[in-house]
VOPAGU-2260 file (C-alpha; in pm, 1 decimal, decimal comma):
REM VOPAGU-2260
SITE   aa  ch    i         X         Y         Z
SITE  MET   A    0   -6589,9    1575,8   -3829,4
SITE  ILE   A    1   -6821,3    1497,8   -3545,5
SITE  GLU   A    2   -7151,4    1668,5   -3604,7
SITE  LEU   A    3   -7446,8    1692,1   -3398,3
SITE  VAL   A    4   -7761,2    1738,7   -3558,8
SITE  PRO   A    5   -8078,3    1741,2   -3271,2
SITE  LYS   A    6   -8403,2    1610,4   -3430,3
SITE  LYS   A    7   -8626,3    1962,6   -3389,1
SITE  GLN   A    8   -8290,6    2105,7   -3564,2
SITE  ILE   A    9   -8237,0    1909,8   -3862,2
SITE  GLU   A   10   -8471,6    2094,8   -4125,2
SITE  LYS   A   11   -8230,2    2431,8   -4031,4
SITE  GLU   A   12   -7977,3    2534,2   -4247,7
SITE  VAL   A   13   -7594,9    2518,1   -4125,4
SITE  LEU   A   14   -7473,5    2850,9   -4036,3
SITE  PHE   A   15   -7100,4    2846,5   -3912,1
SITE  SER   A   16   -6878,2    2499,8   -3930,3
SITE  ILE   A   17   -6580,7    2450,8   -3745,4
SITE  ARG   A   18   -6350,6    2181,8   -3834,7
SITE  HIS   A   19   -6054,5    2045,6   -3613,6
SITE  LEU   A   20   -5958,5    2402,7   -3494,3
SITE  LYS   A   21   -5647,3    2442,5   -3349,3
SITE  THR   A   22   -5528,0    2777,9   -3139,6
SITE  TYR   A   23   -5229,6    2749,6   -3010,2
SITE  TYR   A   24   -4987,3    3038,0   -2826,0
SITE  PRO   A   25   -4607,3    2987,6   -2802,8
SITE  VAL   A   26   -4465,6    3021,4   -2438,3
SITE  LEU   A   27   -4082,7    3198,0   -2466,1
SITE  GLY   A   28   -3847,6    3195,3   -2179,5
SITE  GLY   A   29   -3446,1    3229,7   -2191,1
SITE  PHE   A   30   -3208,8    3517,6   -2248,5
SITE  PHE   A   31   -3326,7    3477,1   -2592,8
SITE  ARG   A   32   -3694,2    3427,3   -2546,9
SITE  LYS   A   33   -3673,1    3114,2   -2750,8
SITE  GLN   A   34   -4004,3    2907,6   -2747,6
SITE  ILE   A   35   -4002,2    2660,1   -2448,9
SITE  GLY   A   36   -4345,6    2512,9   -2454,6
SITE  THR   A   37   -4693,2    2532,2   -2636,5
SITE  VAL   A   38   -5037,0    2687,9   -2478,9
SITE  LYS   A   39   -5287,3    2463,3   -2650,9
SITE  ALA   A   40   -5582,4    2679,0   -2535,4
SITE  VAL   A   41   -5814,2    2533,5   -2841,4
SITE  ASP   A   42   -5732,1    2195,3   -2949,4
SITE  ASP   A   43   -5916,7    2038,3   -3240,4
SITE  ILE   A   44   -6243,9    2119,0   -3215,5
SITE  SER   A   45   -6539,8    2042,4   -3414,8
SITE  ILE   A   46   -6856,1    2209,1   -3428,7
SITE  THR   A   47   -7187,3    2297,8   -3619,3
SITE  VAL   A   48   -7391,8    2594,8   -3578,7
SITE  ARG   A   49   -7754,4    2614,6   -3722,1
SITE  LYS   A   50   -7943,6    2908,6   -3835,5
SITE  GLY   A   51   -8182,8    3021,5   -3500,0
SITE  GLU   A   52   -8030,6    2789,6   -3233,2
SITE  THR   A   53   -7851,1    2848,3   -2917,5
SITE  ILE   A   54   -7539,1    2665,1   -2916,9
SITE  GLY   A   55   -7374,6    2668,6   -2554,5
SITE  ILE   A   56   -7038,5    2624,7   -2441,6
SITE  VAL   A   57   -6968,1    2577,6   -2088,4
SITE  GLY   A   58   -6670,7    2494,4   -1857,3
SITE  GLU   A   59   -6400,0    2614,1   -1584,5
SITE  SER   A   60   -6205,5    2908,6   -1632,0
SITE  GLY   A   61   -5925,1    2850,1   -1836,4
SITE  CYS   A   62   -6100,3    2549,0   -2056,8
SITE  GLY   A   63   -6030,9    2746,0   -2387,7
SITE  LYS   A   64   -6415,8    2916,6   -2407,6
SITE  SER   A   65   -6350,6    3244,7   -2453,2
SITE  THR   A   66   -6030,2    3194,9   -2692,3
SITE  LEU   A   67   -6275,0    2971,9   -2933,0
SITE  GLY   A   68   -6567,6    3225,0   -2922,1
SITE  LYS   A   69   -6269,1    3502,7   -3030,6
SITE  THR   A   70   -6136,9    3290,6   -3267,0
SITE  MET   A   71   -6493,6    3237,0   -3455,7
SITE  MET   A   72   -6463,8    3607,9   -3450,7
SITE  LEU   A   73   -6122,5    3606,4   -3608,8
SITE  LEU   A   74   -5990,2    3859,5   -3282,3
SITE  GLU   A   75   -5766,5    3544,6   -3270,0
SITE  LYS   A   76   -5576,9    3387,4   -3514,7
SITE  PRO   A   77   -5617,7    3000,5   -3572,1
SITE  THR   A   78   -5305,6    2780,6   -3554,5
SITE  ASP   A   79   -5493,4    2539,0   -3802,2
SITE  GLY   A   80   -5836,0    2428,4   -3906,1
SITE  GLU   A   81   -6100,5    2549,6   -4087,3
SITE  MET   A   82   -6408,7    2807,6   -3983,2
SITE  ILE   A   83   -6673,2    2777,0   -4295,2
SITE  TYR   A   84   -6956,8    3038,9   -4292,6
SITE  ASN   A   85   -7236,2    3052,4   -4504,3
SITE  PHE   A   86   -7273,9    3397,1   -4694,1
SITE  ASP   A   87   -7636,6    3352,8   -4803,6
SITE  GLY   A   88   -7533,9    2961,5   -4922,0
SITE  HIS   A   89   -7207,1    3033,0   -5054,0
SITE  GLU   A   90   -6976,8    2842,0   -4828,9
SITE  LYS   A   91   -6615,0    3048,0   -4748,5
SITE  ASP   A   92   -6324,7    2940,3   -4478,7
SITE  ILE   A   93   -6337,5    3276,5   -4317,2
SITE  THR   A   94   -5973,7    3192,8   -4220,0
SITE  LYS   A   95   -5892,9    3260,3   -4609,0
SITE  LEU   A   96   -6089,4    3588,5   -4681,0
SITE  ASP   A   97   -5998,5    3886,8   -4825,0
SITE  SER   A   98   -5999,5    4205,9   -4680,6
SITE  LYS   A   99   -6320,7    4313,3   -4829,2
SITE  GLU   A  100   -6491,9    3965,5   -4734,5
SITE  ILE   A  101   -6340,8    4003,0   -4401,8
SITE  PHE   A  102   -6536,9    4331,1   -4365,6
SITE  ASP   A  103   -6864,1    4168,5   -4477,9
SITE  PHE   A  104   -6804,3    3871,7   -4227,9
SITE  ARG   A  105   -6778,0    4148,2   -3936,4
SITE  SER   A  106   -7102,3    4258,1   -4048,5
SITE  ARG   A  107   -7295,9    3942,2   -4044,0
SITE  VAL   A  108   -7125,5    3856,4   -3699,1
SITE  GLN   A  109   -7130,6    4041,6   -3382,8
SITE  MET   A  110   -6985,2    3954,0   -3021,7
SITE  ILE   A  111   -7136,3    4072,2   -2677,9
SITE  PHE   A  112   -6796,0    4067,7   -2440,0
SITE  GLN   A  113   -6757,1    3994,9   -2069,9
SITE  ASP   A  114   -6682,5    4309,5   -1922,1
SITE  PRO   A  115   -6968,8    4547,8   -2070,8
SITE  TYR   A  116   -6775,1    4834,5   -1925,2
SITE  SER   A  117   -6422,3    4795,2   -2096,0
SITE  SER   A  118   -6605,7    4704,1   -2435,6
SITE  PHE   A  119   -6672,3    5098,8   -2442,3
SITE  ASN   A  120   -6444,2    5407,4   -2494,7
SITE  PRO   A  121   -6465,0    5593,1   -2149,1
SITE  SER   A  122   -6363,8    5921,8   -2294,2
SITE  LYS   A  123   -6683,2    5880,7   -2574,0
SITE  ARG   A  124   -7033,0    5910,5   -2530,3
SITE  ILE   A  125   -7298,8    5625,7   -2623,4
SITE  PHE   A  126   -7393,1    5773,9   -2919,0
SITE  ASP   A  127   -7009,2    5715,7   -3091,3
SITE  ALA   A  128   -7002,0    5377,0   -2984,9
SITE  PHE   A  129   -7325,1    5287,8   -3206,2
SITE  ASP   A  130   -7274,4    5546,1   -3474,5
SITE  GLU   A  131   -6912,8    5482,8   -3560,1
SITE  PRO   A  132   -6986,1    5114,3   -3684,8
SITE  LEU   A  133   -7228,8    5205,0   -3885,9
SITE  ARG   A  134   -7046,5    5463,0   -4069,9
SITE  VAL   A  135   -6789,0    5237,0   -4116,1
SITE  HIS   A  136   -7019,5    4989,7   -4268,1
SITE  GLY   A  137   -7179,9    5208,5   -4513,6
SITE  TYR   A  138   -7462,5    5376,3   -4343,9
SITE  LYS   A  139   -7359,7    5759,2   -4464,6
SITE  ASP   A  140   -7711,0    5883,9   -4389,4
SITE  PRO   A  141   -7701,1    6003,7   -4056,3
SITE  ALA   A  142   -8094,9    5987,0   -4036,3
SITE  VAL   A  143   -8089,0    5621,5   -4117,3
SITE  ARG   A  144   -7788,2    5565,0   -3837,9
SITE  LYS   A  145   -8005,0    5760,3   -3607,3
SITE  GLN   A  146   -8312,0    5569,1   -3644,6
SITE  MET   A  147   -8082,4    5246,9   -3669,1
SITE  ILE   A  148   -7980,7    5309,2   -3336,2
SITE  GLU   A  149   -8286,0    5409,3   -3181,5
SITE  LYS   A  150   -8426,4    5108,6   -3301,7
SITE  ALA   A  151   -8159,9    4878,4   -3118,3
SITE  LEU   A  152   -8215,8    5091,2   -2801,7
SITE  HIS   A  153   -8559,9    5049,2   -2816,5
SITE  MET   A  154   -8545,9    4619,6   -2823,0
SITE  VAL   A  155   -8318,5    4642,7   -2523,3
SITE  ASN   A  156   -8614,8    4854,6   -2348,9
SITE  LEU   A  157   -8357,7    5149,2   -2320,6
SITE  SER   A  158   -8459,7    5515,0   -2384,6
SITE  GLU   A  159   -8252,3    5727,9   -2669,6
SITE  GLU   A  160   -8186,8    5947,4   -2413,9
SITE  TYR   A  161   -7905,5    5740,8   -2269,7
SITE  LEU   A  162   -7705,8    5765,4   -2618,1
SITE  HIS   A  163   -7560,0    6109,5   -2491,5
SITE  ARG   A  164   -7431,1    5942,2   -2150,6
SITE  PHE   A  165   -7080,6    5817,1   -2105,1
SITE  PRO   A  166   -7014,1    5452,7   -2001,7
SITE  HIS   A  167   -6965,0    5506,9   -1620,5
SITE  GLU   A  168   -7308,5    5719,3   -1590,3
SITE  PHE   A  169   -7488,7    5347,1   -1607,8
SITE  SER   A  170   -7530,9    5044,2   -1374,5
SITE  GLY   A  171   -7420,4    4708,8   -1480,6
SITE  GLY   A  172   -7745,1    4559,1   -1649,9
SITE  GLN   A  173   -7744,2    4886,3   -1826,1
SITE  ARG   A  174   -7424,9    4875,4   -1974,9
SITE  GLN   A  175   -7472,6    4523,9   -2072,8
SITE  ARG   A  176   -7821,9    4570,2   -2232,9
SITE  ILE   A  177   -7637,6    4867,5   -2428,0
SITE  SER   A  178   -7372,4    4616,8   -2498,0
SITE  ILE   A  179   -7667,4    4407,8   -2665,6
SITE  ALA   A  180   -7829,8    4696,2   -2868,6
SITE  ARG   A  181   -7475,2    4768,0   -3006,0
SITE  ALA   A  182   -7441,7    4390,2   -3134,5
SITE  LEU   A  183   -7809,4    4451,6   -3276,2
SITE  CYS   A  184   -7771,8    4768,7   -3437,1
SITE  ILE   A  185   -7609,9    4650,8   -3773,7
SITE  ASN   A  186   -7859,7    4350,3   -3795,8
SITE  PRO   A  187   -7642,0    4041,1   -3772,0
SITE  GLU   A  188   -7702,3    3687,6   -3829,0
SITE  LEU   A  189   -7474,8    3526,3   -3549,9
SITE  ILE   A  190   -7388,0    3675,2   -3202,5
SITE  ILE   A  191   -7128,6    3480,7   -2986,1
SITE  CYS   A  192   -7215,7    3605,4   -2612,5
SITE  ASP   A  193   -6891,3    3587,7   -2397,3
SITE  GLU   A  194   -7006,8    3559,7   -2044,9
SITE  PRO   A  195   -7256,4    3806,7   -2096,7
SITE  VAL   A  196   -7434,2    3777,6   -1783,4
SITE  SER   A  197   -7167,8    3608,1   -1533,5
SITE  ALA   A  198   -7040,4    3988,8   -1375,5
SITE  LEU   A  199   -7429,1    4083,2   -1318,0
SITE  ASP   A  200   -7693,1    4000,9    -997,3
SITE  VAL   A  201   -7870,0    3701,1   -1051,1
SITE  SER   A  202   -8205,5    3921,5   -1021,6
SITE  ILE   A  203   -8035,2    4116,4   -1328,7
SITE  GLN   A  204   -7913,2    3824,3   -1496,8
SITE  ALA   A  205   -8233,2    3670,9   -1545,8
SITE  GLN   A  206   -8420,0    3960,8   -1682,4
SITE  VAL   A  207   -8084,7    4009,9   -1957,4
SITE  LEU   A  208   -8187,5    3630,8   -2043,8
SITE  ASN   A  209   -8549,2    3661,4   -2153,9
SITE  LEU   A  210   -8469,2    3966,8   -2296,6
SITE  MET   A  211   -8235,5    3794,8   -2529,4
SITE  LYS   A  212   -8432,3    3514,6   -2586,0
SITE  GLU   A  213   -8717,1    3745,5   -2683,9
SITE  ILE   A  214   -8503,4    3936,4   -2955,4
SITE  GLN   A  215   -8351,9    3589,2   -3056,2
SITE  GLN   A  216   -8718,4    3504,0   -3138,1
SITE  GLU   A  217   -8817,1    3857,4   -3293,2
SITE  LEU   A  218   -8538,6    3842,3   -3519,6
SITE  ASN   A  219   -8451,5    3477,9   -3545,3
SITE  LEU   A  220   -8075,6    3524,9   -3471,3
SITE  THR   A  221   -7850,3    3264,5   -3369,3
SITE  TYR   A  222   -7620,1    3242,2   -3044,5
SITE  VAL   A  223   -7323,4    3077,4   -2955,9
SITE  PHE   A  224   -7358,5    3146,2   -2591,7
SITE  ILE   A  225   -7050,8    3107,4   -2365,8
SITE  ALA   A  226   -7064,5    3069,9   -1972,0
SITE  HIS   A  227   -6895,7    2866,4   -1718,9
SITE  ASP   A  228   -7232,6    2849,0   -1503,5
SITE  LEU   A  229   -7393,3    2520,2   -1660,8
SITE  SER   A  230   -7762,0    2665,9   -1548,6
SITE  VAL   A  231   -7747,0    2964,0   -1708,1
SITE  VAL   A  232   -7617,0    2740,2   -2043,5
SITE  GLN   A  233   -7895,7    2510,2   -2012,1
SITE  TYR   A  234   -8143,6    2753,7   -1961,0
SITE  MET   A  235   -8058,4    2944,8   -2312,8
SITE  SER   A  236   -7969,6    2670,9   -2514,1
SITE  ASP   A  237   -8064,8    2421,8   -2753,1
SITE  ARG   A  238   -7715,4    2238,2   -2758,1
SITE  VAL   A  239   -7444,6    2225,9   -2490,6
SITE  VAL   A  240   -7084,5    2182,8   -2605,7
SITE  VAL   A  241   -6850,7    2085,1   -2259,3
SITE  MET   A  242   -6483,6    2233,3   -2300,4
SITE  TYR   A  243   -6194,6    2075,3   -2068,4
SITE  LEU   A  244   -5874,3    2207,6   -2090,6
SITE  GLY   A  245   -5905,5    2314,4   -2489,0
SITE  LYS   A  246   -6106,2    1990,0   -2570,8
SITE  ILE   A  247   -6467,6    1872,9   -2616,9
SITE  VAL   A  248   -6578,1    1630,2   -2360,2
SITE  GLU   A  249   -6915,6    1595,9   -2406,6
SITE  ILE   A  250   -7162,8    1754,2   -2620,7
SITE  SER   A  251   -7543,5    1719,9   -2577,3
SITE  ASN   A  252   -7928,4    1840,6   -2640,7
SITE  ALA   A  253   -7946,0    2069,5   -2319,3
SITE  GLU   A  254   -8251,6    1845,1   -2201,9
SITE  ASP   A  255   -8056,8    1523,0   -2217,1
SITE  LEU   A  256   -7777,9    1652,8   -2078,3
SITE  HIS   A  257   -7955,0    1752,3   -1734,0
SITE  VAL   A  258   -8112,2    1385,8   -1729,5
SITE  GLN   A  259   -7798,1    1187,5   -1847,1
SITE  PRO   A  260   -7501,7    1379,7   -1769,2
SITE  LEU   A  261   -7240,8    1115,3   -1926,3
SITE  HIS   A  262   -6902,3    1232,0   -1915,7
SITE  PRO   A  263   -6781,7    1235,3   -1475,3
SITE  TYR   A  264   -6672,7    1627,6   -1568,5
SITE  THR   A  265   -7020,1    1713,2   -1669,1
SITE  GLU   A  266   -7170,2    1539,8   -1349,3
SITE  ALA   A  267   -6934,7    1716,3   -1136,7
SITE  LEU   A  268   -7033,3    2092,5   -1292,2
SITE  LEU   A  269   -7378,8    1973,2   -1255,5
SITE  SER   A  270   -7401,9    1873,3    -889,0
SITE  ALA   A  271   -7210,9    2242,4    -820,3
SITE  VAL   A  272   -7576,1    2409,7    -968,2
SITE  PRO   A  273   -7755,4    2523,7    -693,7
SITE  VAL   A  274   -8069,6    2409,7    -652,7
SITE  PRO   A  275   -8356,8    2643,7    -516,0
SITE  VAL   A  276   -8582,6    2353,7    -350,7
SITE  VAL   A  277   -8602,3    2257,5      43,5
SITE  SER   A  278   -8562,1    1870,9      -5,0
SITE  ASP   A  279   -8501,9    1608,3     294,6
SITE  MET   A  280   -8216,9    1485,9      32,7
SITE  PRO   A  281   -7974,8    1721,6     -22,7
SITE  LYS   A  282   -7810,5    1692,3    -365,5
SITE  GLU   A  283   -7506,0    1505,5    -374,4
SITE  ARG   A  284   -7199,2    1755,9    -472,3
SITE  ILE   A  285   -6909,9    1595,7    -645,6
SITE  ILE   A  286   -6574,1    1750,2    -502,0
SITE  LEU   A  287   -6340,7    1692,7    -767,4
SITE  GLU   A  288   -5973,3    1617,4    -619,0
SITE  GLY   A  289   -5626,8    1748,4    -711,1
SITE  ASP   A  290   -5585,6    2097,5    -934,9
SITE  VAL   A  291   -5628,8    2168,6   -1337,2
SITE  PRO   A  292   -5325,3    2048,4   -1521,6
SITE  SER   A  293   -5129,0    2306,8   -1639,2
SITE  PRO   A  294   -5243,0    2372,6   -2015,3
SITE  ILE   A  295   -4845,1    2378,2   -2112,9
SITE  ASN   A  296   -4760,3    2044,1   -1987,0
SITE  ARG   A  297   -5071,9    1830,6   -2000,2
SITE  PRO   A  298   -5100,9    1457,8   -1865,4
SITE  THR   A  299   -5087,5    1197,9   -2117,7
SITE  GLY   A  300   -5461,2     983,1   -2201,8
SITE  CYS   A  301   -5759,3    1186,0   -2101,0
SITE  PRO   A  302   -5666,8    1553,7   -1979,7
SITE  PHE   A  303   -5927,1    1467,1   -1688,7
SITE  SER   A  304   -5743,6    1156,8   -1563,0
SITE  ASN   A  305   -5563,0    1324,2   -1244,9
SITE  ARG   A  306   -5903,0    1447,5   -1110,7
SITE  CYS   A  307   -6173,6    1179,1   -1236,4
SITE  PRO   A  308   -6343,3     986,1    -949,1
SITE  LYS   A  309   -6393,8     707,7   -1172,6
SITE  ARG   A  310   -6036,3     677,4   -1361,8
SITE  MET   A  311   -5930,2     382,9   -1487,2
SITE  ASP   A  312   -5575,1     212,4   -1575,3
SITE  ILE   A  313   -5651,3     297,8   -1964,4
SITE  CYS   A  314   -5716,6     686,8   -1889,5
SITE  SER   A  315   -5360,7     785,5   -1789,0
SITE  GLN   A  316   -5221,7     593,7   -2113,2
SITE  VAL   A  317   -5479,5     661,4   -2402,9
SITE  GLU   A  318   -5704,4     986,1   -2489,1
SITE  PRO   A  319   -6056,2     925,9   -2537,4
SITE  VAL   A  320   -6205,0    1031,9   -2874,2
SITE  LEU   A  321   -6503,0    1199,6   -2888,7
SITE  GLN   A  322   -6791,1     961,1   -2980,7
SITE  PRO   A  323   -7159,0     896,6   -3023,3
SITE  TYR   A  324   -7364,1     733,7   -2759,0
SITE  ASN   A  325   -7674,3     507,2   -2795,1
SITE  ASP   A  326   -7911,3     732,4   -3028,1
SITE  LYS   A  327   -7619,7     919,0   -3170,2
SITE  GLN   A  328   -7732,5    1280,8   -3054,4
SITE  HIS   A  329   -7531,6    1266,5   -2736,7
SITE  PHE   A  330   -7134,1    1261,5   -2782,8
SITE  VAL   A  331   -6872,6    1214,7   -2518,3
SITE  ALA   A  332   -6526,7    1135,5   -2494,1
SITE  CYS   A  333   -6462,8     893,9   -2189,5
SITE  HIS   A  334   -6318,1     513,8   -2181,3
SITE  LEU   A  335   -6603,1     476,5   -2000,8
SITE  TYR   A  336   -6829,8     450,2   -2249,9
SITE  ASN   A  337   -6602,7     253,7   -2533,4
SITE  GLU   A  338   -6736,7     -28,7   -2685,2
């Protein structure tokens, strides 16, 4: 398994290790609904998440990043591979846990969903969305539960009076803060953030991102931050994983990725990031040709070959392997860097 360990993260303990993970979906067709194909949403992915860090996952819509996050939460069943979680020094494959162990895993790992409104029951008050999970996880004393809920709300700068309102009574930014508070309420170690600010205005995005950073430092949380906006991912992340059609095409420290992107797809993503600086020399925008291939019938060789401005003959014949570049802190899957 390829493992990227930044220098500043070397001393930190591994919390979550993903090894050759695959999540496939059958495509059914015909009168008898037989399988006629397979969607490879997550295809042979290996990453390592260390305690206290933020690992960003970025890519276009349909690249498999949200499916990866849901599979890590066991909301989607993996087809193959291992997901090794560190339970206080005891490493276990969460795909093989019994019901009691999964219950323990659920209390350690929480998720912030992309749409904060759909993640709440519109017929119930906000208090119920907090109180019921705490009761399920064994907090029997109502006074203790109330104290934990209020503490979580205060961490996101919200008053406890909001608990008696319904989800539709809040703005988008407020609902996202409530979603963050709900994820924090049970004191998790890892939070998987699936597009947590994509539906918010830019000014509200900045507030929520800064708030998440402050909470992470205070509680020593670990984030897996999923987004399609590379500028947001770079701001939040220590390391960045770039995905395309279910595959990892590049892994790097966030700072290095901005200075020296290697894969042509990463270069195109970076060129689309708006720069709020007036200059006589505007940034060159890389426009990708062609359409994103079907995840059912992916092209042979490199999945990005039909859109790549730097493609070579070998790109349509042989699929590149993710391999280290130079200092072994930067990984790329591209024939341009084969030795």
